TORRO-956417 format. One line per field, with one value per residue (C-alpha): x, y, z; chain; residue number from 1. Coordinates in nm, 2 decimals, m for minus. Layout:
<dopas>
px: (X	...);
py: (Y	...);
pz: (Z	...);
c: (A	...);
k: (NUM	...);
</dopas>
This chain:
<dopas>
px: (0.58	0.74	0.97	1.25	1.47	1.80	1.93	2.23	2.18	1.82	1.79	1.45	1.39	1.37	1.31	1.58	1.63	1.73	1.87	1.98	2.16	2.18	2.05	1.78	1.73	1.45	1.38	1.45	1.42	1.76	1.66	1.33	1.50	1.72	1.42	1.22	1.52	1.54	1.17	1.22	1.53	1.35	1.05	1.28	1.49	1.20	1.33	1.17	1.28	1.44	1.60	1.85	1.87	2.06	1.93	2.08	2.22	2.60	2.67	2.43	2.62	2.95	2.84	2.54	2.61	2.62	2.42	2.35	2.00	1.77	1.51	1.30	1.25	1.22	0.84	0.84	1.12	0.93	0.61	0.79	0.98	0.66	0.48	0.75	0.65	0.94	0.85	1.10	1.26	1.55	1.66	2.02	2.12	2.43	2.64	3.00	2.95	2.80	3.05	3.33	3.22	3.48	3.38	3.41	3.19	2.93	2.92	2.86	2.56	2.42	2.44	2.27	1.99	1.95	2.06	2.16	2.14	2.22	2.12	2.36	2.44	2.76	2.92	2.85	3.11	3.07	3.25	3.50	3.70	3.47	3.69	3.42	3.29	3.09	3.39	3.43	3.06	3.09	3.40	3.20	2.94	2.66	2.52	2.53	2.33	2.53	2.31	2.44	2.31	2.01	2.09	1.87	2.00	2.33	2.37	2.35	2.04	2.14	2.01	2.26	2.12	1.76	1.88	2.06	1.73	1.52	1.75	1.69	1.32	1.34	1.04	1.01	1.37	1.33	1.00	1.17	1.43	1.19	0.92	0.67	0.62	0.83	0.64	0.70	0.49	0.47	0.25	0.11	0.28	0.24	0.46	0.51	0.17	0.32	0.12	m0.21	m0.08	0.00	m0.35	m0.22	m0.24	m0.02	0.01	0.36	0.44	0.72	1.01	1.16	1.50	1.78	1.77	1.52	1.62	1.43	1.35	1.14	0.78	0.57	0.22	0.12	m0.15	m0.21	m0.36	m0.47	m0.35	m0.46	m0.26	m0.02	m0.29	m0.42	m0.78	m1.03	m1.07	m1.45	m1.44	m1.31	m1.55	m1.30	m1.33	m1.10	m0.98	m0.94	m0.59	m0.49	m0.52	m0.85	m0.90	m0.64	m0.66	m0.46	m0.18	0.07	0.39	0.70	1.01	1.31	1.46	1.23	1.51	1.26	1.19	1.54	1.44	1.70	1.54	1.40	1.03	0.76	0.46	0.14	m0.13	m0.46	m0.67	m1.04	m0.97	m1.11	m1.04	m0.79	m0.52	m0.29	m0.19	m0.30	m0.06	m0.03	0.12	0.25	0.29	0.49	0.35	0.51	0.81	0.75	1.07	1.34	1.32	1.33	1.42	1.18	1.26	1.00	0.66	0.46	0.68	0.67	0.29	0.28	0.52	0.32	0.00	0.15	0.29	m0.05	m0.22	0.04	0.01	m0.38	m0.34	m0.11	m0.38	m0.65	m0.43	m0.40	m0.77	m0.88	m0.59	m0.53	m0.16	m0.01);
py: (m1.30	m1.62	m1.80	m2.00	m2.24	m2.23	m2.54	m2.47	m2.79	m2.70	m2.33	m2.20	m1.98	m1.63	m1.29	m1.03	m0.94	m0.65	m0.82	m0.74	m0.99	m1.02	m1.17	m0.90	m1.01	m0.80	m0.61	m0.29	0.07	0.05	m0.28	m0.12	0.18	m0.06	m0.27	0.03	0.14	m0.20	m0.18	0.17	0.06	m0.25	m0.04	0.22	m0.05	m0.28	m0.56	m0.79	m0.74	m1.01	m1.06	m1.34	m1.45	m1.73	m2.02	m2.08	m1.73	m1.75	m1.69	m1.97	m2.20	m2.12	m2.13	m2.37	m2.44	m2.07	m1.90	m1.53	m1.42	m1.40	m1.13	m1.30	m1.66	m1.72	m1.69	m1.36	m1.22	m1.33	m1.16	m0.82	m0.84	m0.92	m0.62	m0.40	m0.52	m0.76	m1.02	m1.30	m1.43	m1.66	m1.87	m2.00	m2.28	m2.16	m2.48	m2.58	m2.58	m2.23	m2.08	m2.21	m2.04	m1.80	m1.45	m1.55	m1.86	m1.64	m1.41	m1.70	m1.80	m1.45	m1.47	m1.81	m1.64	m1.38	m1.09	m0.77	m0.51	m0.51	m0.29	m0.32	m0.17	0.00	m0.29	m0.57	m0.84	m1.18	m1.50	m1.71	m1.50	m1.21	m1.15	m0.99	m0.64	m0.39	m0.30	m0.67	m0.68	m0.37	m0.51	m0.83	m0.63	m0.57	m0.23	m0.16	0.09	0.16	0.27	0.44	0.32	0.47	0.65	0.75	1.02	0.99	0.62	0.36	0.14	m0.23	m0.57	m0.57	m0.25	m0.39	m0.71	m0.49	m0.31	m0.63	m0.82	m0.56	m0.53	m0.19	m0.24	0.13	0.16	m0.16	m0.03	0.30	0.11	m0.15	0.09	m0.15	m0.32	m0.63	m0.96	m1.33	m1.58	m1.96	m2.27	m2.39	m2.72	m2.98	m2.89	m3.06	m2.95	m2.80	m2.47	m2.63	m2.79	m2.44	m2.31	m2.10	m2.31	m2.18	m2.22	m2.34	m2.14	m2.26	m2.02	m2.12	m2.00	m2.14	m1.85	m1.57	m1.20	m1.13	m1.31	m1.25	m1.18	m0.96	m0.84	m0.90	m0.86	m1.20	m1.27	m1.60	m1.62	m1.80	m1.81	m1.56	m1.30	m1.21	m1.29	m1.14	m1.40	m1.35	m1.48	m1.82	m1.84	m1.78	m1.53	m1.39	m1.06	m0.80	m0.68	m0.32	m0.38	m0.44	m0.81	m0.93	m1.10	m1.00	m1.24	m1.28	m1.42	m1.60	m1.62	m1.81	m2.13	m2.18	m2.22	m2.30	m2.64	m2.69	m2.62	m2.68	m2.53	m2.19	m2.15	m1.90	m1.96	m1.76	m1.75	m1.61	m1.50	m1.62	m1.81	m2.16	m2.36	m2.59	m2.40	m2.69	m2.65	m2.29	m2.01	m1.72	m1.38	m1.24	m0.86	m0.75	m0.45	m0.43	m0.58	m0.68	m0.84	m1.09	m1.46	m1.56	m1.88	m1.99	m2.25	m2.51	m2.55	m2.37	m2.06	m2.07	m2.08	m1.78	m1.59	m1.67	m1.56	m1.23	m1.17	m1.23	m1.00	m0.73	m0.75	m0.75	m0.43	m0.28	m0.36	m0.19	0.12	0.14	0.16	0.07	0.24	0.08	0.08	0.10);
pz: (m7.16	m7.28	m7.05	m7.21	m7.02	m7.22	m7.38	m7.58	m7.78	m7.87	m7.90	m7.99	m8.30	m8.18	m8.34	m8.34	m7.98	m7.76	m7.45	m7.10	m6.87	m6.50	m6.17	m6.14	m5.78	m5.63	m5.96	m5.77	m5.91	m6.07	m6.25	m6.35	m6.51	m6.71	m6.82	m6.93	m7.13	m7.28	m7.39	m7.53	m7.73	m7.86	m7.99	m8.15	m8.32	m8.41	m8.19	m7.93	m7.57	m7.37	m7.03	m6.95	m6.58	m6.41	m6.20	m5.95	m5.91	m5.94	m5.57	m5.48	m5.72	m5.57	m5.20	m5.17	m4.81	m4.72	m4.98	m4.98	m4.89	m5.20	m5.25	m5.53	m5.64	m6.02	m6.01	m5.83	m6.05	m6.37	m6.24	m6.19	m6.52	m6.71	m6.56	m6.72	m7.07	m7.14	m7.41	m7.34	m7.02	m7.09	m6.79	m6.82	m6.59	m6.41	m6.39	m6.45	m6.82	m6.83	m6.59	m6.80	m7.12	m7.25	m7.35	m7.71	m7.66	m7.47	m7.77	m8.00	m7.77	m7.80	m8.18	m8.17	m7.97	m8.25	m8.02	m8.20	m7.92	m7.55	m7.27	m6.98	m6.64	m6.56	m6.38	m6.64	m6.70	m6.86	m6.96	m6.77	m6.52	m6.61	m6.91	m7.13	m7.11	m7.32	m7.53	m7.61	m7.72	m7.93	m8.11	m8.17	m8.37	m8.11	m8.04	m7.67	m7.46	m7.14	m6.85	m6.53	m6.19	m6.03	m5.70	m5.40	m5.17	m5.35	m5.29	m5.57	m5.54	m5.53	m5.43	m5.15	m5.00	m5.02	m4.84	m4.57	m4.50	m4.49	m4.26	m3.99	m4.06	m4.23	m4.46	m4.54	m4.68	m4.88	m5.02	m5.12	m5.32	m5.47	m5.56	m5.39	m5.06	m5.02	m5.07	m5.11	m5.31	m5.28	m5.27	m4.94	m4.85	m4.57	m4.28	m3.94	m3.81	m3.49	m3.53	m3.47	m3.14	m3.03	m3.11	m3.40	m3.72	m4.00	m4.37	m4.46	m4.78	m5.00	m5.02	m5.36	m5.25	m5.03	m4.79	m4.75	m4.72	m4.40	m4.08	m3.77	m3.69	m3.92	m4.00	m4.37	m4.62	m4.77	m5.11	m5.26	m5.62	m5.94	m6.26	m6.09	m6.02	m5.67	m5.61	m5.36	m5.09	m5.11	m5.46	m5.35	m5.05	m4.77	m4.48	m4.22	m4.10	m4.37	m4.44	m4.52	m4.90	m5.07	m5.12	m4.87	m4.54	m4.24	m4.15	m3.88	m4.03	m3.91	m4.13	m4.00	m3.87	m3.57	m3.30	m3.02	m3.18	m3.32	m3.67	m3.94	m4.25	m4.34	m4.32	m4.41	m4.19	m4.21	m3.95	m4.07	m3.76	m3.77	m4.10	m4.14	m4.45	m4.64	m4.82	m4.92	m5.28	m5.29	m5.39	m5.14	m5.19	m4.86	m4.86	m4.55	m4.38	m4.03	m3.85	m3.49	m3.38	m3.48	m3.41	m3.05	m2.88	m2.61	m2.34	m2.40	m2.58	m2.32	m2.33	m2.71	m2.70	m2.47	m2.70	m3.01	m2.84	m2.74	m3.09	m3.25	m3.00	m3.06	m3.43	m3.41	m3.20	m3.47	m3.73	m3.53	m3.50	m3.88	m3.93	m4.28	m4.46	m4.81	m4.90	m5.25);
c: (A	A	A	A	A	A	A	A	A	A	A	A	A	A	A	A	A	A	A	A	A	A	A	A	A	A	A	A	A	A	A	A	A	A	A	A	A	A	A	A	A	A	A	A	A	A	A	A	A	A	A	A	A	A	A	A	A	A	A	A	A	A	A	A	A	A	A	A	A	A	A	A	A	A	A	A	A	A	A	A	A	A	A	A	A	A	A	A	A	A	A	A	A	A	A	A	A	A	A	A	A	A	A	A	A	A	A	A	A	A	A	A	A	A	A	A	A	A	A	A	A	A	A	A	A	A	A	A	A	A	A	A	A	A	A	A	A	A	A	A	A	A	A	A	A	A	A	A	A	A	A	A	A	A	A	A	A	A	A	A	A	A	A	A	A	A	A	A	A	A	A	A	A	A	A	A	A	A	A	A	A	A	A	A	A	A	A	A	A	A	A	A	A	A	A	A	A	A	A	A	A	A	A	A	A	A	A	A	A	A	A	A	A	A	A	A	A	A	A	A	A	A	A	A	A	A	A	A	A	A	A	A	A	A	A	A	A	A	A	A	A	A	A	A	A	A	A	A	A	A	A	A	A	A	A	A	A	A	A	A	A	A	A	A	A	A	A	A	A	A	A	A	A	A	A	A	A	A	A	A	A	A	A	A	A	A	A	A	A	A	A	A	A	A	A	A	A	A	A	A	A	A	A	A	A	A	A	A	A	A	A	A	A	A	A	A	A	A	A	A	A	A	A	A	A	A	A	A);
k: (1	2	3	4	5	6	7	8	9	10	11	12	13	14	15	16	17	18	19	20	21	22	23	24	25	26	27	28	29	30	31	32	33	34	35	36	37	38	39	40	41	42	43	44	45	46	47	48	49	50	51	52	53	54	55	56	57	58	59	60	61	62	63	64	65	66	67	68	69	70	71	72	73	74	75	76	77	78	79	80	81	82	83	84	85	86	87	88	89	90	91	92	93	94	95	96	97	98	99	100	101	102	103	104	105	106	107	108	109	110	111	112	113	114	115	116	117	118	119	120	121	122	123	124	125	126	127	128	129	130	131	132	133	134	135	136	137	138	139	140	141	142	143	144	145	146	147	148	149	150	151	152	153	154	155	156	157	158	159	160	161	162	163	164	165	166	167	168	169	170	171	172	173	174	175	176	177	178	179	180	181	182	183	184	185	186	187	188	189	190	191	192	193	194	195	196	197	198	199	200	201	202	203	204	205	206	207	208	209	210	211	212	213	214	215	216	217	218	219	220	221	222	223	224	225	226	227	228	229	230	231	232	233	234	235	236	237	238	239	240	241	242	243	244	245	246	247	248	249	250	251	252	253	254	255	256	257	258	259	260	261	262	263	264	265	266	267	268	269	270	271	272	273	274	275	276	277	278	279	280	281	282	283	284	285	286	287	288	289	290	291	292	293	294	295	296	297	298	299	300	301	302	303	304	305	306	307	308	309	310	311	312	313	314	315	316	317	318	319	320	321	322	323	324	325	326	327	328);
</dopas>
């Protein structure tokens, strides 16, 4: 899949496109159905398939100081979209200029991108003040495939419902709507080195989003990645406790603001029991398998140390109880 960062002053030459447009946060089952329909339409009409997404997502742009939780960063989103066979990912910078585009100007942009067919969800609107809709596009000469939302137990699957499940640690419900276990991927960066003073060193994994969709203490299967693909840890010479999935290591994970040390920014911190090695600069994929509890505020470092030790022990016990089960 080719990723194109949109520059309206320097548009790339593109083949005739079948396009869908949206945030695609999470790439849940509803999104997947739409993307599969896009690929089918593109093949039938001898077009190339493309998805346009926005960075930042519009609600992040309008509320940067209080952004909504985000399910997927751009890298994670691109990985899921590529797996569904899409050929082009067009990333539009959502800024004052873009949000001010009229519906007519947005249609002109689509023509400049060589779009001839659109596959859209049932709630799609576009242009300044959301003035454009599917009728507007059809009147402008585009063919439009109008898809209805995917429901589960009579309820429309949405990114909001996935967020609602994750924020309370309901990993099973999130998995049922995503069609996969929830995961986060990022590069290991230097942190404040507090974990090692607590006898539980952690890898500080970049979030790539203003606010994560879940927080608390979790068990996870952790993969090391290269070129976007998970590797077996044995292939890179690292050992540790085996996770539930083949090729993974078991990790205990904290996602949150770290209130016990007056943390101000969101962190994804991964402790790999029995692991020794330097992970700085490595890309880790963290697949969440079990929610233990939400973030807790401890009174002082010693209490925090005791709390972390208990969390790790509880999660190791949970791992033992699972046996060697390999999940999805």
